[in-house]
N, C-alpha and C positions, 0 to 999 in steps of 0.2 A: 444662752438663748439660741435656739436653732432657727436660722433664717435660710429658707430655701426658695429658689425660683421654681415656680410651676408654669409649664407651658401647655395650655390646653390646645390640642391639635387632633384633627381627624381627617380622613381621606375622602369622605363622601360628599364634600361640598359640591353643590350643584352649580355654583357660579364659576368655580375654577377647580375642577376635580383633581384630586391627588396633588394639590398645590405644594404640600410640604416636601414632596419628593421631586418636584420639578427642579431642574438644574439652572444655576447661574454661574457662569465662569467655571463650569465643570464640577460644581458641588451642589448637592441637594440643598434646598432652601433651609430645611430644618438644621442642617449642619452649619450653614453660614450663620444662622441666628445663634446657635449654641456657642460657636467660636467667638462671636462678638460678646456674648454674655460672660464668657470665661474671664474677660478683662475686669469684671467687677470684683472688688476685694472684700466685701462684707458678707458674702453668702457662703453657705456650706455646700449645698448640692444644687444641681440643675436637673430637674425631673420633668420629663414629658408626660403629661397626663392625657392619655387617649382613652378610647372606649373599649368595651369588652366585645365589640362586634367583629365578625370575620373580615369585614372590609378593611379593618385597620391592621390586619396581620402583616402586610408588606412593610408598614411603618415599623412594627415591632421587630421584624427581621433586620431592618436597617439599624435600628437602635441597638439591638443585641450585637451585631457585627462591629459596631463602633463603640461598644462599652459605654453606652449612654443610659443613665437611669430612666426608668419609666414606671408608670402605674396605669393599670387598665381598670376602668370603672364605668359608672352609669353613662349611657349613651346621650340622653337628653338633658339630664340634670347636672350641669357643670358644677354647681355649688356642692352637691352631694359627692361628686367625683373628687373635688378638692378636699372636702372634709375627710373622706376615707383615705385619700393619699396622705393627708397631714397626720392622721392617726397611724398609718403604716410606717411613716418615716420619722415620727416624733417631731414634727415641724411646729414651731411656736409662731413664726411670722412667715406668711406667704408673700413672695414678690410675684405678682401675677403678670406674666409676659405672654400675651396672646400670640399664638403661633403665626399669625399673619402680620405681626408687628416686627418685621425683619430689620427695621432701622433702629430698634431700641438702643438707646445710648447707655452704655454700662456705667457712666458717671451718675446718671439719674437713678439707676438701680441702687447704687450705694447711697445716694441722697435719701431715697425712700426708706432704705433699711435703717439709716441713722435716725431719721425722724421717728420711726416706729419704736426703736429701741429706747430712745430718750424721751418717751412720752407715754401717755395712756391712750393714745389714739386708736380707734378701731379700724380706720380706713384712711389711706392717703393716696392721692394720685396727682398727676400733672394736669393742668388746665390753663386756658388763657383767661379764665375767670377765677376770682379768689373765693367764690362761694357756690359754684355749681359745675356740673359736667356740661360741656358744649359739644353735642353730638355732631354738629355741622362742621366742627374743626377736625380735619383728618391729618394734622401735622403734629401738634404737641402730644396728643394721645398716642401717636404712633412711635414716639421716641421715649415717652415717659411711661414706665410701668405703674401698677397700682400695688399698694401694700395692704394686706388683710391680716388682722390678728386672728389666729385660729379659734380662740374662745368666742370672738364676735361672729365668726363664720358659723360656729356651732349654734349660736343663738338664732341666727337667720334661718338655718336649716330646721330648727325646731318650731319656728313660727310661720314660715312661708306657707302659702295656700296651694301652690302648684308644684308640679314635678318636671316641668319643662322650663329650663332657665338658660337656654343657649344664647339668646339675644339680649344684651343689655343687663347681664346679671349683676354688674357692679352697682346698679341703681337700687338694689335691695338695701344697700348701706346708705346711699346718698338721698334716697327718697323717703326715708323713715327717720323720725327724730330720736329714735332709740340709740343712735350711734354718733360717736364723736369723730367727725370727718375733717380732713384738711386738704386744701387744693394748693398746689405749688406751681407758680409760674416760672418757666425757665429764664435764666439770665443770659440774654444773647444780645449781640451788637448788630446783627444783621436782620433786616426786616423780613417777616414771614409773608410770602405772597398769599393773597386772599383765596386763591384757587388751588393752593397746594394740597395734594392728596397723597399721603404716605401710608399705604397699607397694602394688603394683597388679597383682594376679593375677586377681581375680574382680570381678564386677559390684558386689558389696558394697563392695569397695575403691574402686571408681570413684565410688560414691555418696558415700562419706566424703570422698574427695578434692575433690569438687565443693563440699561444705560447708566444708571447711577453706580452700580458695582463695577462696571467696565471702566468708568472714569476714576473712581475713588478706591477701588480694591475693597478690602473688608476691615480696614483700620481707619475709621473715620467717625466723626461726631456730628451732632445736629447742625452746628455752624458750617461744617464742610458741605453738607447737602445744600444749605441755603446759599452759600457762596457759589456753588456749581450752578444752581438754578438761576441766579442773578446773571451769571456769565452766559448761560444757555437757556433763556426763558422759553424757547420753543419746546423744551422738554415738557413743560406744563400742559401743553396741548394734548399730549398723549393720553392723559387720564381724564380729560374733560368729559367724555361720554360716560365714564364710570360714576361720576358724582351724582347724576340724576338717577341712575340705576340703583345705586346704594341707598339713596333716600327712600325710594319706593319700596325696596325690600325691607329696610329697617322698620318703617312704619307699619308694614304688613305683618311682621313677625315679632314685634316688640313684646316683651314679657310683662305679665301682670305683677307689679312689685309689691302688692299688698301683703301685709303680714298681720297676724292676730294681735 
């Protein structure tokens, strides 16, 4: 069974343009993420799934220079892009690591992969809830990837009513009763701050990322981030303005998850 990591990424984000090529500690963010993911043991390939638009040419040039696998596909329909990439690479199970989830914990990549292989689940992801996605939580979702069975993805793509699936595309699985989903809570001993935001949408997120990677390097896990923030709680103030901005943008751009 072929298990591959797919990283959806594009350079025309209006909130933080060209964020995947921005540097932290002298390395482009996309390279930092891929180096982290290489520590996972249960996957075959790491594939950056970007668009077929000219604005992503600089990203492709970087990937080629660094011998990183990539796939170019539909600009607005992430699900179709994933499906075509899965067909191209012969992928049975997709581990979906969004390109702005630069803190993804490779141990959770393996955990999701094992869950998918040893079950008939259509979709698996981390959550602080055992029965739903909590979009207000920007910590667990930022370190826990999602697992998508390619046959289930094909079903979604054949039934969905729209062709723009950029925002919240995972909810096609979780919002419809056709699919067998599972939500996994991380097992940690350190309390998660209520206002913790770990993603990369805004300049404030980028500033926090620079601080975290400066302190921890690139060989760390979720617990290490939590311990750092308990020692230096002032770091949480950096992303406070981004929380409100994200909520307004998400609600404005949320996808219609209806399927036939």
